[in-house]
Backbone of each chain as ProteinMPNN parsed JSONL, in Angstrom:
{"seq_chain_A": "MSLITEIVISFFLIVAGIFGLVGSFGLLKLRDSMQRLHAPTKATTLGVGGVLIASMLYFLLGKGTLSFHELLITLFLFLTAPITANFIAKTFITRNVRDHELPETGGNYGWAPYDDPPPQEVDIPEDKTGG", "coords_chain_A": {"N_chain_A": [[121.791, 98.34, 127.507], [118.365, 99.176, 127.951], [115.534, 97.134, 129.188], [113.265, 97.989, 128.078], [113.637, 99.14, 125.891], [114.632, 97.346, 124.344], [112.396, 95.623, 124.18], [110.647, 97.201, 122.588], [112.102, 97.419, 120.051], [112.446, 94.607, 119.418], [109.581, 94.362, 118.843], [109.226, 95.874, 116.776], [110.814, 94.646, 114.915], [109.646, 92.075, 114.719], [106.943, 92.607, 113.797], [107.83, 93.609, 111.14], [108.987, 91.343, 110.192], [106.739, 89.764, 109.863], [105.295, 91.292, 107.915], [106.771, 91.195, 105.744], [107.043, 88.567, 105.047], [104.214, 87.852, 104.654], [103.952, 89.461, 102.152], [105.682, 88.296, 100.496], [104.575, 85.808, 100.366], [102.076, 86.384, 99.386], [102.75, 86.916, 96.775], [103.089, 84.199, 96.099], [100.666, 83.087, 96.305], [98.351, 84.265, 95.333], [95.87, 84.378, 92.339], [96.012, 85.751, 89.84], [97.827, 87.575, 87.539], [97.584, 90.458, 87.606], [96.468, 90.597, 90.277], [98.659, 89.644, 91.891], [100.256, 91.688, 91.827], [99.549, 93.375, 93.766], [100.267, 92.277, 96.311], [103.442, 92.238, 96.891], [104.207, 94.627, 96.321], [102.986, 96.428, 98.208], [102.887, 95.153, 100.961], [105.731, 94.251, 101.22], [107.074, 96.484, 101.21], [106.156, 97.796, 103.291], [107.187, 96.194, 105.48], [109.946, 96.341, 104.92], [110.239, 99.042, 105.956], [109.555, 98.833, 108.499], [111.911, 97.296, 109.442], [113.592, 99.283, 108.921], [112.812, 101.194, 110.631], [113.458, 99.908, 113.398], [116.231, 99.567, 113.072], [116.921, 102.338, 113.25], [115.885, 102.932, 115.78], [117.488, 101.114, 117.258], [120.024, 102.006, 116.779], [119.934, 104.783, 117.832], [118.999, 104.509, 120.329], [120.452, 102.365, 121.472], [123.319, 102.707, 120.715], [123.457, 105.51, 120.727], [123.933, 107.212, 118.781], [122.606, 109.297, 116.117], [121.146, 108.534, 113.103], [120.94, 109.305, 109.765], [120.811, 107.607, 107.437], [118.913, 105.492, 107.16], [116.433, 106.863, 106.92], [116.827, 107.832, 104.233], [116.925, 105.523, 102.737], [114.261, 104.673, 103.241], [112.762, 106.768, 102.291], [113.737, 106.687, 99.347], [112.804, 103.938, 98.811], [109.931, 104.254, 99.147], [109.287, 106.183, 97.326], [110.097, 104.931, 95.125], [108.47, 102.55, 94.539], [105.646, 102.726, 93.88], [106.317, 103.629, 91.248], [107.518, 101.526, 90.067], [105.548, 99.285, 90.419], [103.616, 100.487, 88.483], [105.186, 100.443, 86.015], [105.375, 97.672, 85.604], [102.612, 96.859, 85.544], [101.946, 98.126, 83.121], [103.697, 96.631, 81.385], [102.444, 94.042, 81.76], [99.999, 94.435, 80.506], [100.695, 95.223, 77.813], [101.879, 92.851, 76.981], [99.676, 90.775, 77.16], [97.016, 91.757, 77.143], [94.577, 92.889, 74.617], [93.564, 95.911, 72.725], [90.977, 96.189, 72.415], [89.724, 94.618, 74.582], [90.117, 96.227, 76.783], [88.398, 98.304, 79.251], [86.8, 101.492, 78.729], [88.801, 104.645, 79.036], [87.479, 107.005, 79.838], [88.751, 109.291, 79.512], [90.299, 111.784, 77.29], [92.193, 110.51, 75.779], [93.34, 107.161, 74.886], [94.436, 104.016, 76.623], [97.637, 103.808, 77.773], [99.632, 101.771, 76.795], [98.679, 101.742, 74.105], [97.958, 103.923, 72.903], [98.92, 107.183, 71.471], [100.654, 109.609, 73.246], [99.254, 112.604, 74.385], [99.368, 115.421, 72.345], [101.646, 118.017, 72.832], [102.055, 121.485, 73.868], [104.586, 122.816, 73.05], [106.943, 125.218, 72.455], [109.008, 125.159, 69.421], [112.082, 126.407, 68.761], [112.825, 128.149, 65.832], [115.217, 127.174, 63.386], [117.059, 129.667, 62.506], [119.586, 130.237, 61.229], [119.716, 129.013, 58.802], [121.249, 127.0, 57.694]], "CA_chain_A": [[120.441, 98.841, 126.905], [117.368, 98.76, 129.054], [114.512, 96.193, 128.881], [111.815, 98.581, 127.416], [114.202, 99.352, 124.771], [114.613, 95.691, 123.82], [110.959, 95.168, 123.869], [110.288, 97.962, 121.286], [113.087, 96.934, 119.014], [111.872, 93.377, 119.047], [108.054, 94.537, 118.603], [109.258, 96.446, 115.224], [111.517, 93.548, 114.212], [108.684, 90.864, 114.397], [105.942, 93.085, 112.739], [108.558, 93.653, 110.05], [109.095, 90.011, 109.392], [105.485, 89.11, 109.412], [104.86, 92.128, 106.917], [107.611, 90.839, 104.46], [106.519, 87.163, 104.808], [103.102, 88.13, 103.982], [103.845, 89.996, 100.951], [105.962, 87.095, 99.686], [103.465, 84.764, 100.307], [100.86, 86.753, 98.51], [103.114, 86.737, 95.694], [102.939, 82.904, 95.471], [99.298, 82.753, 96.609], [97.142, 84.914, 94.367], [95.74, 83.614, 91.192], [96.272, 86.356, 88.696], [99.106, 88.403, 87.526], [97.213, 91.808, 88.196], [96.464, 90.539, 91.544], [100.028, 89.522, 92.212], [100.75, 92.83, 91.771], [99.293, 94.008, 95.123], [101.163, 91.883, 97.639], [104.696, 92.672, 97.323], [104.477, 96.361, 96.214], [102.749, 97.078, 99.472], [103.324, 94.531, 102.151], [107.091, 94.051, 101.646], [107.66, 97.792, 101.468], [106.023, 98.14, 104.813], [108.224, 95.398, 105.938], [111.516, 97.143, 104.941], [109.924, 100.056, 106.699], [109.758, 98.39, 109.912], [112.982, 97.007, 109.589], [114.379, 100.307, 108.829], [112.567, 102.043, 112.09], [113.948, 99.168, 114.056], [117.486, 99.732, 112.994], [117.143, 103.529, 113.578], [115.812, 102.943, 117.016], [118.707, 100.483, 117.877], [121.283, 102.841, 116.895], [119.646, 105.774, 118.531], [118.81, 104.124, 121.833], [121.512, 101.71, 122.106], [124.472, 103.139, 120.672], [123.398, 106.939, 121.108], [124.163, 107.886, 117.494], [121.236, 109.489, 115.257], [121.731, 108.244, 111.73], [119.65, 109.451, 108.71], [120.697, 106.61, 106.164], [117.701, 104.693, 107.078], [115.358, 107.68, 106.256], [117.081, 107.935, 103.048], [116.594, 104.28, 102.086], [113.033, 104.554, 103.162], [112.234, 107.799, 101.202], [113.865, 106.05, 98.004], [111.643, 102.77, 98.36], [108.541, 104.72, 99.107], [109.031, 107.092, 96.163], [110.133, 103.992, 93.882], [107.86, 101.18, 94.575], [104.633, 102.829, 92.766], [106.662, 103.654, 89.855], [107.957, 100.125, 89.5], [104.233, 98.709, 90.201], [103.214, 100.923, 87.239], [105.716, 99.929, 84.808], [104.993, 96.073, 85.642], [101.345, 96.661, 85.236], [102.003, 98.451, 81.774], [104.239, 95.481, 80.667], [101.636, 93.056, 81.609], [99.153, 95.01, 79.699], [101.249, 95.199, 76.684], [101.959, 91.465, 76.627], [98.341, 90.143, 77.505], [95.428, 92.2, 77.074], [94.494, 93.52, 73.677], [93.384, 97.072, 72.906], [89.347, 96.206, 72.372], [89.32, 94.117, 75.594], [90.151, 96.949, 77.791], [87.529, 99.26, 79.314], [87.044, 102.887, 78.352], [89.301, 105.342, 80.13], [86.796, 108.123, 80.401], [89.455, 110.685, 79.02], [90.484, 112.257, 75.895], [92.899, 109.408, 74.992], [93.309, 105.899, 75.267], [95.368, 103.235, 77.434], [99.058, 104.269, 77.57], [100.488, 101.008, 75.683], [98.029, 101.482, 72.704], [97.675, 105.062, 72.205], [100.024, 107.914, 71.601], [100.576, 110.485, 74.181], [98.557, 113.784, 73.915], [100.117, 116.486, 71.856], [101.951, 119.098, 74.098], [102.097, 122.785, 73.154], [105.927, 123.252, 73.279], [107.63, 126.136, 71.251], [110.392, 124.671, 69.079], [112.539, 127.465, 68.274], [113.126, 127.969, 64.412], [116.402, 127.505, 62.992], [117.069, 130.879, 61.717], [120.803, 130.269, 60.411], [119.361, 128.194, 57.354], [122.288, 125.896, 57.332]], "C_chain_A": [[119.048, 97.919, 127.785], [116.245, 97.702, 128.389], [113.408, 96.682, 128.019], [112.377, 98.729, 126.037], [114.348, 98.213, 123.711], [113.323, 95.265, 123.218], [110.501, 95.755, 122.663], [110.906, 97.687, 120.061], [112.492, 95.545, 118.585], [110.604, 93.399, 118.425], [108.344, 94.898, 116.918], [109.645, 95.422, 114.325], [110.436, 92.358, 113.77], [107.448, 91.242, 113.452], [106.444, 93.274, 111.442], [108.604, 92.23, 109.235], [107.965, 89.475, 109.107], [105.121, 89.823, 108.06], [105.51, 91.323, 105.545], [107.17, 89.346, 104.085], [105.156, 87.129, 104.067], [103.018, 88.44, 102.61], [104.584, 88.972, 100.028], [105.227, 86.026, 99.417], [102.676, 85.004, 99.293], [101.319, 86.583, 97.057], [102.939, 85.266, 95.072], [101.331, 82.414, 95.344], [98.102, 82.993, 95.569], [97.138, 84.417, 93.015], [96.138, 84.382, 90.026], [97.391, 87.394, 88.724], [98.844, 89.815, 88.022], [97.007, 91.625, 89.882], [97.727, 90.443, 92.496], [100.637, 90.674, 92.62], [100.748, 93.67, 92.934], [100.012, 93.579, 96.135], [102.35, 92.313, 97.835], [104.897, 93.929, 97.164], [103.882, 97.194, 97.414], [103.22, 96.582, 100.782], [104.837, 94.398, 102.303], [107.718, 95.507, 101.58], [107.3, 98.263, 102.837], [106.836, 97.419, 105.745], [109.509, 95.68, 106.174], [111.387, 98.309, 105.642], [110.044, 99.855, 107.982], [110.914, 97.832, 110.338], [113.994, 98.399, 109.861], [114.07, 101.146, 110.172], [113.32, 101.239, 113.219], [115.475, 99.371, 114.415], [117.743, 101.153, 113.608], [117.231, 103.579, 115.157], [117.013, 102.062, 117.826], [119.809, 101.361, 117.905], [121.188, 104.225, 117.435], [119.445, 105.556, 119.924], [119.997, 103.297, 122.461], [122.782, 102.036, 121.942], [124.572, 104.619, 120.935], [123.997, 107.822, 120.041], [122.89, 108.02, 116.824], [121.923, 109.533, 114.028], [120.65, 108.552, 111.02], [119.739, 108.609, 107.322], [119.414, 105.925, 106.066], [116.357, 105.616, 106.592], [115.641, 107.883, 104.996], [116.571, 106.754, 102.236], [115.014, 104.201, 102.134], [112.252, 105.801, 102.358], [112.348, 107.219, 99.787], [112.706, 104.875, 97.782], [110.629, 103.465, 98.47], [108.334, 105.417, 97.808], [109.353, 105.908, 94.889], [109.09, 102.977, 93.531], [106.42, 101.61, 93.664], [105.066, 103.093, 91.366], [106.865, 102.295, 89.221], [106.501, 99.203, 89.351], [103.625, 99.558, 88.836], [103.664, 100.315, 85.982], [105.376, 98.332, 84.696], [103.509, 95.862, 85.036], [101.215, 97.034, 83.567], [102.646, 97.319, 80.797], [103.127, 94.348, 80.571], [100.557, 93.34, 80.485], [99.301, 94.894, 78.214], [101.136, 93.61, 75.974], [100.516, 90.557, 76.542], [97.002, 90.481, 77.181], [95.499, 93.117, 75.702], [93.796, 94.853, 73.759], [91.854, 97.07, 73.122], [88.955, 95.358, 73.756], [89.32, 95.045, 76.894], [88.841, 98.053, 77.94], [87.787, 100.761, 78.929], [87.805, 103.73, 79.542], [88.63, 106.621, 80.418], [87.54, 109.33, 80.125], [89.475, 110.978, 77.774], [91.492, 111.302, 75.246], [92.808, 108.141, 75.58], [94.487, 105.067, 76.547], [96.951, 103.639, 76.924], [99.878, 103.287, 76.507], [99.827, 101.117, 74.421], [97.627, 102.711, 72.239], [98.683, 106.257, 72.373], [99.621, 108.915, 72.689], [99.867, 111.83, 73.719], [99.585, 114.749, 73.57], [100.385, 117.582, 72.666], [102.501, 120.506, 73.151], [103.297, 123.199, 73.51], [106.349, 124.177, 72.028], [108.904, 125.635, 70.808], [110.991, 125.888, 68.352], [113.054, 127.109, 66.921], [114.747, 127.931, 64.098], [116.758, 128.432, 61.933], [118.625, 131.109, 60.839], [120.693, 129.831, 59.074], [120.514, 127.147, 57.131], [123.184, 126.318, 56.597]], "O_chain_A": [[118.834, 96.743, 128.08], [116.169, 97.533, 127.172], [112.716, 95.929, 127.334], [111.666, 98.469, 125.067], [114.185, 98.283, 122.493], [113.147, 94.727, 122.125], [110.019, 95.071, 121.76], [110.239, 97.719, 119.027], [112.078, 95.403, 117.434], [110.381, 92.59, 117.525], [107.786, 94.304, 115.995], [109.105, 95.212, 113.239], [110.427, 91.835, 112.655], [106.997, 90.502, 112.578], [105.642, 93.143, 110.518], [108.349, 92.036, 108.047], [107.933, 88.691, 108.159], [104.692, 89.14, 107.131], [104.865, 90.948, 104.566], [106.976, 89.015, 102.915], [104.991, 86.483, 103.032], [102.208, 87.876, 101.873], [104.161, 88.791, 98.886], [105.243, 85.395, 98.36], [102.466, 84.193, 98.391], [100.536, 86.193, 96.191], [102.707, 85.07, 93.88], [100.88, 81.606, 94.533], [97.242, 82.223, 95.143], [98.185, 84.047, 92.486], [96.641, 83.722, 89.117], [97.792, 87.956, 89.743], [99.667, 90.379, 88.742], [97.394, 92.506, 90.65], [97.829, 91.0, 93.589], [101.414, 90.747, 93.573], [101.619, 94.503, 93.185], [100.451, 94.414, 96.926], [102.556, 92.832, 98.932], [105.775, 94.462, 97.843], [104.176, 98.371, 97.62], [103.81, 97.287, 101.601], [105.281, 94.422, 103.451], [108.896, 95.634, 101.917], [108.031, 99.025, 103.47], [107.189, 97.977, 106.784], [110.153, 95.439, 107.195], [112.459, 98.76, 106.047], [110.643, 100.69, 108.659], [111.101, 97.792, 111.554], [114.868, 98.526, 110.719], [114.992, 101.725, 110.746], [113.858, 101.963, 114.056], [115.95, 99.37, 115.55], [118.667, 101.265, 114.414], [118.182, 104.04, 115.788], [117.369, 102.401, 118.955], [120.501, 101.496, 118.915], [122.225, 104.881, 117.531], [119.737, 106.462, 120.704], [120.436, 103.443, 123.601], [123.548, 101.762, 122.866], [125.649, 105.056, 121.338], [124.475, 108.932, 120.272], [122.082, 107.091, 116.851], [122.914, 110.213, 113.762], [119.519, 108.233, 111.388], [119.016, 108.798, 106.344], [118.861, 105.784, 104.975], [115.41, 105.117, 105.984], [114.633, 108.184, 104.356], [115.899, 106.913, 101.217], [114.441, 103.707, 101.163], [111.14, 105.61, 101.866], [111.363, 107.189, 99.049], [111.902, 104.857, 96.849], [110.055, 103.276, 97.398], [107.27, 105.26, 97.21], [108.835, 106.067, 93.783], [108.881, 102.614, 92.374], [106.1, 100.832, 92.764], [104.336, 102.839, 90.408], [106.474, 101.983, 88.096], [106.313, 98.507, 88.352], [103.038, 98.764, 88.102], [102.954, 99.817, 85.108], [105.121, 97.87, 83.584], [103.214, 94.962, 84.249], [100.504, 96.355, 82.826], [102.225, 97.113, 79.659], [102.896, 93.785, 79.501], [100.306, 92.484, 79.637], [98.386, 94.57, 77.456], [100.588, 93.254, 74.931], [100.471, 89.629, 75.734], [96.064, 89.708, 76.985], [96.356, 93.997, 75.629], [93.347, 95.087, 74.881], [91.397, 97.867, 73.94], [87.762, 95.439, 74.049], [88.677, 94.745, 77.899], [88.338, 98.577, 76.945], [88.942, 101.179, 78.834], [87.535, 103.58, 80.734], [89.173, 107.361, 81.239], [87.044, 110.405, 80.463], [88.642, 110.433, 77.049], [91.563, 111.388, 74.02], [92.262, 107.982, 76.672], [95.251, 105.75, 77.229], [97.266, 103.726, 75.737], [100.59, 103.728, 75.605], [100.417, 100.546, 73.504], [96.956, 102.735, 71.207], [99.287, 106.305, 73.445], [98.444, 109.064, 73.018], [99.98, 112.079, 72.519], [100.556, 114.948, 74.3], [99.442, 118.142, 73.226], [103.136, 120.517, 72.097], [103.267, 124.061, 74.388], [106.121, 123.899, 70.851], [109.859, 125.616, 71.583], [110.396, 126.342, 67.375], [113.625, 126.037, 66.722], [115.454, 128.763, 64.667], [116.782, 128.151, 60.734], [118.775, 131.976, 59.978], [121.494, 130.219, 58.223], [120.418, 126.467, 56.11], [124.082, 125.564, 56.223]]}, "seq_chain_B": "MMTAALFFAFGCFGLGLLFNLWRIATGPDAADRILALDTMVINVIAMLILYGIYRSTAMYYEAAMLVAMVGFVSTVAYCRFVLRGDIIE", "coords_chain_B": {"N_chain_B": [[116.613, 88.546, 124.005], [116.166, 90.25, 121.862], [117.961, 89.443, 120.097], [116.822, 87.013, 119.38], [114.409, 87.968, 118.307], [115.676, 89.11, 115.972], [116.874, 87.065, 114.626], [114.392, 85.706, 113.938], [113.15, 87.431, 112.118], [115.035, 87.585, 110.107], [114.585, 84.491, 109.362], [112.145, 84.938, 108.426], [112.184, 86.82, 106.283], [113.988, 85.383, 104.898], [112.58, 83.077, 104.125], [110.853, 84.379, 102.59], [112.354, 85.099, 100.353], [112.969, 82.556, 99.468], [110.169, 81.975, 98.461], [110.093, 83.871, 96.457], [111.973, 82.948, 94.692], [110.594, 80.479, 93.696], [108.465, 81.798, 92.384], [109.651, 83.039, 90.303], [110.813, 80.918, 88.841], [108.585, 79.507, 88.144], [106.783, 81.234, 86.953], [104.198, 82.495, 84.944], [104.397, 84.54, 83.305], [106.34, 87.101, 81.734], [105.852, 89.503, 83.251], [105.328, 88.545, 85.81], [107.794, 87.463, 86.372], [109.517, 89.869, 86.495], [108.235, 91.169, 88.595], [108.776, 89.402, 90.461], [111.404, 89.379, 90.817], [111.89, 92.159, 91.411], [110.751, 92.173, 94.169], [112.356, 90.455, 95.254], [114.917, 91.96, 95.451], [113.971, 93.944, 97.254], [113.366, 92.344, 99.522], [116.301, 91.517, 99.899], [117.454, 94.031, 100.745], [116.22, 94.324, 103.077], [117.378, 92.041, 104.591], [120.182, 92.928, 104.648], [120.115, 95.268, 106.077], [119.312, 94.148, 108.507], [121.386, 92.379, 108.89], [123.146, 94.395, 109.535], [122.355, 95.455, 111.966], [122.611, 93.192, 113.481], [125.318, 92.693, 113.435], [125.882, 95.127, 114.716], [126.958, 97.543, 113.294], [127.495, 100.171, 111.309], [127.935, 100.021, 108.441], [126.597, 98.814, 106.67], [124.662, 100.504, 105.525], [125.528, 101.681, 103.228], [125.783, 99.758, 101.468], [123.204, 98.587, 101.182], [121.71, 101.039, 100.341], [122.868, 100.936, 97.92], [122.017, 98.591, 96.541], [119.538, 99.143, 96.495], [119.2, 101.277, 94.596], [120.257, 100.185, 92.328], [118.607, 98.157, 92.021], [116.075, 99.239, 91.543], [116.742, 100.605, 89.034], [117.319, 98.289, 87.35], [115.046, 97.077, 87.257], [113.215, 98.921, 86.052], [114.71, 99.154, 83.824], [114.373, 96.529, 82.56], [111.612, 96.585, 82.393], [111.163, 98.421, 80.314], [112.472, 97.305, 78.27], [110.956, 95.185, 77.639], [108.571, 96.367, 77.034], [109.346, 98.25, 74.997], [111.13, 96.895, 73.169], [113.724, 98.179, 73.385], [116.208, 99.878, 75.353], [117.273, 102.476, 75.857], [116.05, 105.099, 73.754]], "CA_chain_B": [[115.308, 88.642, 123.475], [116.377, 91.016, 120.634], [118.632, 88.266, 119.127], [115.725, 86.008, 118.981], [113.786, 88.675, 117.177], [116.476, 89.256, 114.714], [116.687, 85.652, 113.875], [112.773, 85.353, 113.551], [112.95, 88.332, 110.944], [115.944, 86.551, 109.209], [113.973, 83.623, 108.78], [110.724, 85.471, 107.546], [112.56, 87.23, 105.01], [114.513, 84.223, 103.983], [111.308, 82.251, 103.527], [110.14, 85.061, 101.443], [113.219, 84.736, 99.201], [112.646, 81.349, 98.62], [108.932, 82.081, 97.652], [110.017, 84.825, 95.211], [112.618, 82.168, 93.784], [109.599, 79.864, 93.17], [107.891, 82.599, 91.562], [110.456, 83.321, 89.202], [110.999, 79.654, 88.17], [107.211, 78.993, 87.453], [105.792, 82.533, 86.658], [103.782, 82.155, 83.657], [104.686, 85.721, 82.179], [107.372, 88.042, 81.875], [105.506, 90.377, 84.09], [105.471, 87.841, 87.121], [109.276, 87.352, 86.84], [109.894, 90.979, 86.743], [107.843, 91.424, 89.96], [109.497, 88.622, 91.634], [112.681, 89.926, 90.963], [111.811, 93.543, 92.42], [110.4, 91.846, 95.482], [113.858, 89.952, 95.725], [115.803, 93.343, 95.677], [113.554, 94.527, 98.663], [113.858, 91.513, 100.657], [117.653, 91.615, 100.148], [117.838, 95.367, 101.379], [115.765, 94.237, 104.514], [118.431, 91.47, 105.119], [121.469, 93.785, 104.705], [119.904, 96.097, 107.366], [119.234, 93.241, 109.766], [122.787, 91.916, 109.324], [123.979, 95.482, 110.139], [121.93, 95.494, 113.499], [123.262, 91.993, 114.143], [126.867, 92.972, 113.785], [126.088, 96.542, 115.183], [127.968, 98.078, 112.728], [126.687, 101.095, 110.438], [128.729, 99.895, 107.226], [125.919, 97.965, 105.608], [123.656, 101.093, 104.678], [125.869, 101.979, 101.902], [125.295, 98.57, 100.605], [121.596, 98.546, 101.116], [121.365, 102.174, 99.472], [123.37, 100.79, 96.296], [121.303, 97.607, 95.984], [118.18, 99.798, 96.385], [119.298, 102.136, 93.389], [120.519, 99.246, 91.105], [117.302, 97.007, 91.746], [115.1, 100.16, 90.758], [117.129, 101.05, 87.597], [117.299, 97.167, 86.369], [113.552, 96.803, 87.052], [112.786, 99.983, 84.971], [115.332, 98.878, 82.261], [113.677, 95.412, 82.105], [110.236, 96.79, 81.824], [111.351, 99.235, 79.111], [113.038, 96.388, 77.434], [109.675, 94.267, 77.169], [107.573, 97.372, 76.307], [109.571, 99.013, 73.477], [112.238, 96.475, 72.462], [115.001, 98.935, 73.601], [116.138, 100.656, 76.747], [117.433, 104.055, 75.555], [115.771, 105.379, 72.442]], "C_chain_B": [[115.506, 89.296, 122.13], [117.007, 89.988, 119.725], [117.598, 87.364, 118.525], [114.664, 86.757, 118.18], [114.336, 88.873, 115.858], [116.561, 87.97, 114.03], [115.301, 85.304, 113.454], [112.663, 86.124, 112.175], [114.004, 87.756, 109.948], [115.164, 85.501, 108.61], [112.742, 83.691, 108.104], [111.412, 85.941, 106.205], [113.48, 86.283, 104.217], [113.568, 83.465, 103.287], [110.847, 82.975, 102.293], [110.965, 85.051, 100.24], [113.057, 83.51, 98.443], [111.326, 81.452, 97.824], [108.867, 82.702, 96.301], [110.924, 83.922, 94.086], [111.648, 81.1, 93.035], [108.873, 80.581, 92.052], [108.596, 82.708, 90.12], [110.871, 81.958, 88.506], [109.715, 79.202, 87.524], [106.429, 80.148, 87.089], [105.656, 82.45, 85.232], [104.106, 83.452, 82.732], [105.674, 86.487, 82.737], [107.19, 89.056, 83.019], [105.766, 90.014, 85.468], [106.905, 87.793, 87.407], [109.832, 88.622, 87.055], [109.44, 91.459, 88.437], [108.344, 91.008, 91.008], [110.963, 88.991, 91.814], [113.046, 91.202, 91.777], [111.69, 93.095, 93.768], [111.659, 91.243, 96.086], [114.794, 90.811, 96.325], [115.309, 93.681, 97.159], [113.701, 93.724, 99.517], [115.142, 91.209, 101.012], [118.211, 92.781, 100.817], [117.236, 94.976, 102.717], [117.043, 93.304, 105.201], [119.661, 92.118, 105.571], [121.142, 94.568, 106.036], [119.902, 95.162, 108.523], [120.557, 92.711, 110.052], [123.592, 93.041, 109.862], [123.575, 95.754, 111.56], [122.555, 94.35, 114.09], [124.743, 92.133, 114.42], [127.041, 94.37, 114.602], [127.095, 97.401, 114.751], [127.029, 99.047, 111.528], [127.357, 101.074, 108.91], [127.799, 99.195, 106.431], [124.807, 98.942, 104.951], [124.079, 101.558, 103.318], [125.354, 100.859, 100.97], [124.039, 98.363, 100.273], [121.276, 99.769, 100.253], [121.781, 101.782, 98.092], [122.638, 99.809, 95.715], [119.956, 98.208, 95.824], [118.11, 100.473, 94.949], [119.33, 101.207, 92.216], [119.283, 98.166, 90.839], [116.38, 98.079, 90.942], [115.567, 100.224, 89.221], [117.138, 99.504, 86.986], [115.755, 96.84, 86.346], [113.016, 97.77, 86.098], [113.48, 99.475, 83.663], [114.672, 97.6, 81.816], [112.36, 95.599, 81.526], [110.413, 97.611, 80.678], [111.587, 98.279, 77.849], [111.811, 95.602, 76.733], [108.823, 95.335, 76.407], [107.95, 97.813, 74.884], [110.581, 98.129, 72.689], [113.546, 97.235, 72.675], [114.719, 99.617, 74.922], [116.095, 102.02, 76.527], [117.188, 104.255, 74.148], [116.448, 106.681, 71.875]], "O_chain_B": [[114.897, 88.754, 121.208], [116.504, 89.754, 118.627], [117.566, 87.045, 117.337], [114.031, 86.095, 117.358], [113.684, 88.83, 114.815], [116.291, 87.9, 112.831], [115.189, 84.521, 112.511], [112.159, 85.567, 111.199], [113.55, 87.473, 108.84], [115.021, 85.523, 107.388], [112.285, 82.814, 107.37], [111.134, 85.394, 105.138], [113.677, 86.429, 103.011], [113.646, 83.201, 102.087], [110.526, 82.44, 101.232], [110.413, 85.001, 99.141], [113.012, 83.368, 97.221], [111.303, 81.078, 96.652], [108.127, 82.43, 95.356], [110.742, 84.05, 92.875], [111.874, 80.851, 91.851], [108.693, 80.064, 90.949], [108.06, 82.469, 89.038], [111.342, 82.13, 87.382], [109.742, 78.577, 86.464], [105.235, 79.915, 86.905], [106.581, 82.36, 84.424], [104.064, 83.35, 81.506], [105.897, 86.585, 83.944], [108.154, 89.442, 83.68], [106.279, 90.794, 86.27], [107.3, 88.043, 88.545], [110.748, 88.613, 87.877], [110.197, 91.975, 89.259], [108.486, 91.569, 92.094], [111.571, 88.884, 92.879], [114.014, 91.38, 92.517], [112.473, 93.57, 94.591], [111.992, 91.476, 97.249], [115.382, 90.606, 97.386], [116.085, 93.698, 98.114], [114.222, 94.174, 100.538], [115.388, 90.729, 102.118], [119.283, 92.693, 101.415], [117.916, 95.41, 103.647], [117.641, 93.728, 106.19], [120.143, 91.922, 106.686], [121.904, 94.472, 106.998], [120.549, 95.487, 109.518], [120.937, 92.56, 111.213], [124.587, 92.818, 110.55], [124.399, 96.255, 112.325], [123.05, 94.486, 115.209], [125.289, 91.753, 115.456], [128.127, 94.708, 115.073], [127.936, 97.933, 115.476], [126.016, 98.603, 110.988], [127.286, 102.102, 108.236], [128.242, 98.912, 105.318], [124.092, 98.516, 104.043], [123.285, 101.799, 102.409], [124.67, 101.016, 99.958], [123.731, 97.977, 99.145], [120.493, 99.523, 99.336], [121.149, 102.219, 97.13], [122.458, 99.883, 94.5], [119.233, 97.717, 94.956], [117.145, 100.285, 94.209], [118.586, 101.36, 91.247], [119.053, 97.534, 89.808], [115.983, 97.808, 89.809], [114.801, 99.914, 88.309], [116.884, 99.582, 85.784], [115.3, 96.318, 85.328], [112.267, 97.288, 85.248], [112.878, 99.401, 82.592], [114.383, 97.562, 80.62], [111.947, 95.041, 80.509], [109.515, 97.382, 79.867], [111.073, 98.407, 76.738], [111.714, 95.43, 75.518], [108.44, 95.135, 75.254], [107.226, 97.794, 73.889], [110.916, 98.54, 71.578], [114.506, 96.808, 72.034], [113.648, 99.875, 75.47], [115.151, 102.731, 76.874], [117.927, 103.724, 73.319], [116.258, 107.018, 70.707]]}, "name": "protein", "num_of_chains": 2, "seq": "MSLITEIVISFFLIVAGIFGLVGSFGLLKLRDSMQRLHAPTKATTLGVGGVLIASMLYFLLGKGTLSFHELLITLFLFLTAPITANFIAKTFITRNVRDHELPETGGNYGWAPYDDPPPQEVDIPEDKTGGMMTAALFFAFGCFGLGLLFNLWRIATGPDAADRILALDTMVINVIAMLILYGIYRSTAMYYEAAMLVAMVGFVSTVAYCRFVLRGDIIE"}
């Protein structure tokens, strides 16, 4: 493996390690639960992305085999991180914030933990057999 | 040089795991504990892939993929349980 390849892979590894450490440290450092939600869901996901890029470069440039497993893991993590953050925020609102403390949503219906979802126009087929 | 960078990344993610463990132990709310568990899963995925680079084998991607899927499903299940008192209604 040439020197320039090692330098590039080491750069990605160090950047990924710093991002992961900053994300986990933010989970410890920030004051509020809703503030704490910011650090891990963004910084740690970026750190894992850096590790996956380093792994892909290592197997492409060092071994000569191109693999797409890392891209699969990256896609899965980047898809599921916002869903997880949304669920955790809903859990916090349900347990700690009452309905009258929340600001207005500005829409047709209220916040999801305290208001029913809007009615949907779905055609339910009638049971014609009569039982 | 690449081995030193690998060990640096191992140290960073290991320290991050210790921070997450502290947040699980002292988290004032259930949401904090769920968030710390989810971050632990992401750090463990990173460490598995680093170990795959260290051993220079492609065998650990399947393990990382399985950990990612199980972690997402467990986080959503825990949140559903706290939100609705039931997982599958």
